[in-house]
LUMMIKOL-181529 format. One line per 2 residues: number of its first residue (from 1); their letters; for each residue x, y, z of C-alpha. Coordinates in Angstrom, 1 decimal. Example, Ala and Ser with C-alpha at 12.3 -4.5 7.8 and 13.67 -1.06 7.14 Angstrom:
1 = AS = 12.3/-4.5/7.8  13.7/-1.1/7.1
***
This chain:
1 = ML = -18.0/-46.7/120.7  -14.7/-45.8/122.4
3 = LL = -12.9/-48.6/120.6  -14.4/-47.5/117.3
5 = KL = -13.1/-44.0/117.8  -9.6/-45.3/118.7
7 = AY = -9.7/-47.5/115.6  -10.5/-44.5/113.4
9 = RN = -7.8/-42.4/115.1  -5.2/-45.1/114.7
11 = IF = -6.0/-45.5/111.0  -5.5/-41.8/110.3
13 = RQ = -2.5/-41.6/112.6  -0.7/-44.3/110.6
15 = RR = -1.6/-42.8/107.2  1.4/-44.2/105.3
17 = RS = 0.9/-47.8/106.5  -2.9/-47.5/106.3
19 = LL = -2.6/-46.3/102.7  -0.4/-49.2/101.8
21 = TA = -2.8/-51.7/103.3  -5.8/-50.0/101.6
23 = LS = -4.1/-50.1/98.2  -3.3/-53.8/98.7
25 = LA = -7.0/-54.5/99.6  -8.5/-52.3/96.9
27 = GG = -6.1/-53.6/94.2  -6.8/-57.2/95.2
29 = YI = -10.6/-56.5/95.1  -10.4/-54.9/91.6
31 = LC = -8.3/-57.8/90.3  -10.7/-60.3/91.7
33 = VF = -13.8/-58.5/90.3  -12.2/-58.3/86.8
35 = SF = -11.2/-62.0/86.9  -14.7/-63.0/88.1
37 = SL = -16.3/-60.8/85.4  -14.1/-62.3/82.7
39 = SE = -14.7/-65.8/83.9  -18.5/-65.5/84.3
41 = GS = -18.8/-63.5/81.1  -16.9/-66.2/79.1
43 = YS = -19.0/-69.0/80.6  -22.2/-67.0/80.0
45 = NA = -21.3/-66.3/76.4  -20.3/-69.9/75.7
47 = IS = -23.6/-71.1/77.2  -25.6/-68.5/75.2
49 = FF = -23.9/-69.6/71.9  -24.6/-73.2/72.7
51 = IL = -28.2/-72.6/73.7  -29.1/-70.3/70.9
53 = DH = -27.3/-72.3/68.3  -29.7/-75.3/68.5
55 = TG = -29.8/-76.8/71.9  -32.2/-74.5/73.8
57 = HI = -32.6/-74.6/77.5  -34.7/-77.8/77.4
59 = QI = -35.3/-80.5/74.8  -38.2/-82.9/74.5
61 = HL = -38.0/-86.3/72.7  -39.7/-89.6/72.6
63 = DD = -38.0/-92.2/74.8  -34.2/-92.4/74.2
65 = YR = -34.2/-90.6/70.8  -31.5/-88.2/72.0
67 = LR = -29.1/-91.1/72.6  -30.3/-93.5/69.9
69 = PK = -32.0/-91.5/67.2  -34.3/-93.5/65.0
71 = IH = -36.6/-92.0/62.4  -39.7/-93.8/63.9
73 = KT = -39.2/-92.4/67.4  -41.5/-89.4/66.9
75 = ID = -43.7/-87.1/68.9  -47.0/-87.6/67.3
77 = DP = -49.0/-84.7/68.6  -46.7/-81.7/68.2
79 = QG = -49.7/-79.3/67.9  -51.1/-80.2/71.3
81 = LS = -47.6/-80.0/72.8  -47.1/-76.6/71.3
83 = EL = -50.3/-75.4/72.8  -49.2/-76.6/76.2
85 = LD = -45.8/-74.9/75.9  -47.3/-71.6/74.6
87 = AN = -49.5/-71.4/77.7  -46.5/-71.8/80.0
89 = EE = -45.5/-68.3/81.2  -41.9/-69.5/82.0
91 = IE = -41.2/-70.3/78.3  -40.0/-67.6/76.0
93 = SH = -40.4/-69.6/72.8  -40.0/-73.1/71.4
95 = TL = -39.5/-74.8/68.0  -40.2/-78.1/66.4
97 = RV = -37.7/-80.2/64.4  -37.2/-83.4/62.4
99 = FA = -33.9/-85.0/61.6  -32.7/-87.5/59.0
101 = PA = -29.5/-88.5/57.4  -29.4/-88.2/53.6
103 = IA = -27.3/-88.2/50.5  -27.3/-84.8/48.7
105 = YS = -26.7/-84.7/44.9  -26.0/-82.1/42.3
107 = EK = -25.4/-82.6/38.6  -21.7/-83.0/39.3
109 = DN = -21.2/-84.7/42.7  -22.8/-86.1/45.8
111 = SP = -22.2/-85.6/49.6  -23.5/-87.0/52.9
113 = AQ = -25.9/-84.5/54.6  -27.9/-84.1/57.7
115 = VI = -31.5/-83.0/56.9  -33.2/-80.8/59.6
117 = GV = -36.8/-79.7/59.1  -37.6/-76.6/61.2
119 = AL = -40.7/-74.7/62.1  -39.5/-71.6/60.4
121 = ER = -41.0/-68.7/62.4  -40.6/-70.6/65.7
123 = ER = -37.0/-71.4/64.8  -36.3/-67.7/64.1
125 = ST = -37.3/-66.8/67.6  -35.7/-69.8/69.4
127 = ST = -32.3/-70.1/67.7  -29.7/-68.1/65.8
129 = LA = -30.3/-70.0/62.5  -31.4/-66.8/60.6
131 = AK = -28.3/-65.0/61.8  -26.0/-67.7/60.5
133 = IT = -27.0/-67.1/56.9  -24.0/-65.8/54.9
135 = AG = -25.6/-65.7/51.5  -29.2/-65.6/50.3
137 = EY = -32.2/-65.2/52.6  -34.3/-67.1/55.1
139 = ID = -36.6/-69.6/53.5  -40.4/-69.8/53.7
141 = NA = -43.0/-72.5/53.4  -44.1/-71.5/49.9
143 = LD = -43.6/-73.6/46.8  -42.0/-71.9/43.8
145 = AE = -43.5/-71.7/40.3  -42.3/-75.2/39.5
147 = GY = -43.6/-76.7/42.7  -40.3/-77.0/44.6
149 = YS = -39.6/-76.2/48.2  -36.6/-74.0/49.0
151 = AM = -33.7/-75.1/51.3  -30.8/-73.6/53.2
153 = IG = -27.6/-75.6/52.9  -24.3/-75.5/54.9
155 = AG = -21.3/-74.0/53.2  -19.5/-77.4/53.2
157 = IA = -22.2/-79.0/51.1  -22.3/-76.0/48.7
159 = NS = -18.6/-76.4/48.2  -18.6/-80.2/47.9
161 = LN = -21.4/-80.1/45.3  -20.3/-76.9/43.7
163 = IG = -23.7/-75.4/43.8  -25.0/-71.9/44.9
165 = LG = -28.1/-69.8/45.2  -30.9/-70.8/42.8
167 = DE = -29.4/-74.2/42.0  -31.2/-77.5/42.4
169 = LI = -30.4/-79.9/45.3  -31.5/-83.5/45.2
171 = LI = -31.9/-85.4/48.4  -32.3/-89.1/48.9
173 = SQ = -33.1/-90.6/52.3  -35.3/-93.2/54.0
175 = GA = -38.9/-92.4/54.9  -40.4/-93.2/58.3
177 = DG = -42.7/-95.8/56.6  -39.7/-97.6/55.1
179 = SI = -40.0/-96.0/51.6  -37.2/-94.3/49.7
181 = AN = -37.5/-90.6/50.1  -36.3/-88.4/47.3
183 = DI = -37.1/-84.9/46.1  -35.6/-81.8/44.5
185 = FI = -35.2/-78.5/46.4  -34.0/-75.1/45.4
187 = VK = -31.1/-73.6/47.3  -32.2/-70.2/48.7
189 = AI = -29.5/-69.6/51.3  -26.0/-70.7/52.4
191 = VG = -25.4/-71.2/56.2  -22.1/-70.5/58.0
193 = NR = -18.8/-71.3/56.4  -16.8/-74.5/55.6
195 = AS = -15.6/-74.8/59.2  -19.0/-74.3/60.9
197 = PD = -20.8/-77.2/62.7  -23.6/-76.7/60.2
199 = RT = -21.4/-77.2/57.1  -23.0/-80.5/56.1
201 = TV = -26.6/-79.6/57.1  -29.6/-79.0/54.9
203 = FL = -32.4/-77.0/56.5  -35.9/-77.5/55.1
205 = PL = -39.3/-76.0/56.1  -40.9/-78.4/58.6
207 = TA = -43.8/-79.2/56.4  -41.5/-80.0/53.5
209 = AQ = -39.3/-82.2/55.6  -42.3/-84.1/57.0
211 = EF = -43.6/-84.7/53.5  -40.1/-85.7/52.3
213 = LS = -39.7/-88.2/55.1  -43.3/-89.5/55.2
215 = MY = -43.7/-88.4/58.8  -47.3/-87.2/58.5
217 = GS = -47.2/-84.3/61.0  -44.9/-85.9/63.6
219 = VH = -41.6/-84.4/64.9  -38.5/-85.7/66.5
221 = EV = -37.6/-82.9/68.8  -39.0/-79.8/70.6
223 = SI = -36.4/-77.2/71.7  -37.4/-74.7/74.4
225 = LL = -36.0/-71.3/75.2  -36.8/-70.1/78.8
227 = KD = -37.2/-66.6/80.1  -34.8/-67.3/83.0
229 = DG = -31.5/-69.0/82.1  -31.1/-70.5/85.5
231 = EA = -34.4/-72.4/85.6  -33.6/-75.1/83.1
233 = RV = -33.4/-78.0/85.5  -36.5/-76.8/87.5
235 = QA = -38.7/-76.3/84.5  -37.5/-79.5/82.9
237 = AV = -38.7/-81.4/86.0  -42.0/-79.6/85.9
239 = LQ = -42.5/-80.4/82.2  -41.5/-84.0/82.8
241 = DQ = -44.3/-84.4/85.4  -46.7/-82.9/82.8
243 = LP = -45.4/-85.1/80.0  -44.7/-88.6/81.5
245 = EL = -44.9/-90.3/78.1  -42.0/-88.1/76.8
247 = TV = -38.4/-87.5/77.8  -37.6/-83.9/79.0
249 = DP = -33.9/-83.0/79.4  -32.3/-79.6/80.4
251 = WQ = -29.4/-78.4/78.4  -26.9/-79.6/81.1
253 = IV = -27.9/-83.2/80.2  -28.3/-82.6/76.5
255 = ES = -24.8/-81.1/76.3  -23.3/-83.0/79.3
257 = TF = -19.8/-83.1/77.9  -19.7/-79.4/77.4
259 = YQ = -21.3/-78.8/80.8  -18.8/-81.1/82.7
261 = SM = -15.9/-79.5/80.9  -17.2/-76.0/81.9
263 = QA = -17.6/-77.1/85.5  -14.0/-78.5/85.6
265 = DK = -12.7/-75.2/84.0  -14.6/-73.3/86.7
267 = QG = -12.9/-75.3/89.4  -9.5/-74.4/88.0
269 = NN = -10.6/-70.8/87.8  -11.7/-70.9/91.4
271 = FF = -8.2/-72.1/92.3  -6.7/-69.1/90.5
273 = MG = -9.1/-66.8/92.3  -8.1/-68.3/95.6
275 = FI = -4.4/-67.8/94.7  -5.0/-64.1/94.0
277 = VF = -6.9/-63.7/97.4  -4.0/-65.6/99.1
279 = IV = -1.4/-63.2/97.7  -3.5/-60.2/99.0
281 = FV = -3.9/-62.0/102.3  -0.1/-62.5/102.8
283 = GV = 0.6/-58.9/101.8  -2.0/-57.3/104.1
285 = LN = -1.0/-59.7/107.0  2.6/-58.6/106.7
287 = TV = 1.5/-54.9/106.8  -0.8/-55.4/109.8
289 = LM = 1.8/-57.4/111.8  4.4/-54.7/111.1
291 = SV = 1.9/-52.1/112.4  1.5/-54.1/115.6
293 = LE = 5.3/-54.4/116.0  5.7/-50.6/115.6
295 = RT = 3.1/-50.0/118.2  4.5/-52.3/120.8
297 = RE = 5.1/-49.5/123.3  1.6/-48.1/122.8
299 = FG = 0.0/-51.5/123.5  2.2/-51.9/126.6
301 = VL = 1.0/-48.6/127.9  -2.6/-49.6/127.3
303 = KA = -2.1/-52.8/129.2  -0.3/-51.0/132.0
305 = IG = -3.2/-48.7/132.6  -5.6/-51.6/132.8
307 = SR = -6.8/-52.3/129.2  -7.9/-55.9/128.9
309 = PL = -6.2/-58.1/126.2  -9.6/-58.8/124.6
311 = KI = -10.3/-55.1/124.1  -6.8/-54.6/122.5
313 = AL = -7.4/-57.6/120.2  -10.9/-56.2/119.3
315 = MI = -9.4/-52.8/118.5  -7.0/-54.4/116.0
317 = TL = -9.9/-56.2/114.5  -12.0/-53.0/114.2
319 = ET = -9.0/-51.2/112.6  -8.5/-53.9/110.0
321 = GL = -12.3/-54.2/109.3  -12.7/-50.4/108.9
323 = LA = -9.7/-50.2/106.7  -11.0/-53.1/104.6
325 = SL = -14.4/-51.5/104.3  -13.0/-48.2/103.2
327 = SL = -10.8/-50.0/100.7  -13.7/-52.0/99.3
329 = VA = -15.8/-48.8/98.8  -12.9/-47.3/96.8
331 = GI = -12.5/-50.6/94.9  -16.2/-50.7/94.0
333 = LV = -16.1/-47.1/92.8  -13.1/-47.8/90.6
335 = SL = -14.2/-51.3/89.3  -17.9/-50.5/88.6
337 = PL = -17.3/-48.3/85.5  -14.5/-50.6/84.4
339 = IA = -16.7/-53.7/84.5  -19.6/-51.9/82.9
341 = WF = -17.4/-50.9/80.0  -16.0/-54.4/79.8
343 = TF = -19.5/-55.9/79.8  -21.3/-53.6/77.3
345 = LG = -18.4/-52.8/74.9  -15.7/-55.5/75.7
347 = IE = -12.3/-56.0/74.2  -12.1/-56.3/70.4
349 = LA = -10.4/-59.6/69.3  -7.6/-59.3/66.8
351 = EP = -9.3/-62.1/64.8  -13.0/-62.7/65.0
353 = MD = -13.9/-66.2/66.3  -16.5/-68.5/64.6
355 = VG = -18.7/-69.9/67.4  -21.5/-72.1/66.0
357 = GI = -21.5/-70.2/62.7  -21.8/-66.8/64.5
359 = MM = -18.7/-64.5/64.3  -17.7/-63.3/67.8
361 = SH = -15.6/-60.2/67.5  -15.5/-59.0/71.2
363 = LT = -14.5/-60.5/74.5  -17.0/-59.3/77.1
365 = GE = -17.5/-59.7/80.8  -20.5/-59.9/83.1
367 = LS = -22.0/-57.3/85.3  -23.8/-58.9/88.2
369 = LF = -24.2/-59.0/92.0  -22.1/-62.3/92.1
371 = VF = -19.2/-60.6/90.3  -19.0/-57.8/92.9
373 = GM = -20.3/-59.7/95.9  -18.2/-62.8/96.0
375 = PL = -14.8/-61.0/96.0  -16.2/-58.6/98.6
377 = LF = -17.0/-61.5/100.9  -13.6/-63.0/100.3
379 = II = -11.7/-59.8/101.1  -13.8/-59.0/104.2
381 = GF = -13.4/-62.5/105.4  -9.7/-62.6/104.9
383 = AL = -9.2/-59.1/106.4  -11.0/-60.3/109.6
385 = LI = -9.0/-63.5/109.6  -5.8/-61.4/109.2
387 = SI = -6.6/-59.4/112.3  -6.7/-62.5/114.5
389 = PA = -3.0/-63.3/114.7  -2.2/-59.6/114.9
391 = GL = -4.7/-59.0/117.6  -3.4/-62.0/119.6
393 = RA = 0.2/-60.7/119.4  -0.9/-57.3/120.6
395 = AR = -3.0/-58.8/123.4  -0.1/-60.9/124.7
397 = IS = 2.4/-58.1/124.9  4.0/-57.7/128.3
399 = PT = 3.8/-54.1/129.6  7.4/-54.4/131.1
401 = EA = 8.9/-55.7/127.9  6.9/-53.2/125.8
403 = MR = 8.3/-50.3/127.9  11.9/-51.4/127.2
405 = SN = 11.3/-51.7/123.4  12.5/-48.9/121.1
***
């Protein structure tokens, strides 16, 4: 208790130097928190765009369809699988899809296309497909007066074929039974723009796509959206045990290239964070050591009256720890509203970015315990580490030499 009182007294006695140290620690903490928030927010936004675009948190296929897609590699009981997934409390929603390459025709031209059949209502709640529509409206399962299904097409196909809303689209592909699939669809919506990943995609109602491809109720893929973003690997393993005849992969495997790139970028960012903390460390170490040098006579007197070296070193540690704690409290009070604003409002970009067909107009951060807690642990750890060389120097001071110092 006596050492604690002495530490408090010394902090306030050296107000100028204590203020300089506190500002260094608080400033370093705020900079670290902002950097962590920006980094984690960027990663979270990128993952969210990826997952909500089409990937989902988990995907289910037959065998190696994900790596070697073939039209006959189908999940033949999607209804039973949907019932199982609907009963899982960890799953927010899921959707069913079929895929096939095709040639799209208009009266004037033709273009290669990727046909994707989607369970319309499930797709709306699992991905951002509905939000990517730039013209027209979301399709439905109904046939029009002439017996045609409607379709949504990428802006690239619309431009290549010179067609728009209400025009006819002819698709030719190969059916699952080996037959030639061909049919006419009515364009009801345009998706994205000419630079979007979906620019050459034709979206059909799942029933229409199954009829077109002679798939008779089967699907190629089930995409799952979880309630908890961080449970993808765990829930994928649980579902794999329940569905041994199928292949269940979390998004980290489905989008392995993106995930590995993100992890590498995170490592580079961690190096940058470490550099910031090191700069703070050097600045505060210099301040603390100067404080010890200025108090050489004081420490000599303490040793002369019988104070043990360990107690002197402990006093330096307590002073640094208390100063760091007070600085971090101030840093949290300053950074909390700043990070809250950055998370919920963000910084408006000069030019909106097209991410998966969705226009991102703001750069936002993340407000989480990790963002505030990790820099706090770093600063506290480095502050205590700083006190060790300063404390050792103070403990080794000779009373005789200290009395002679100015």
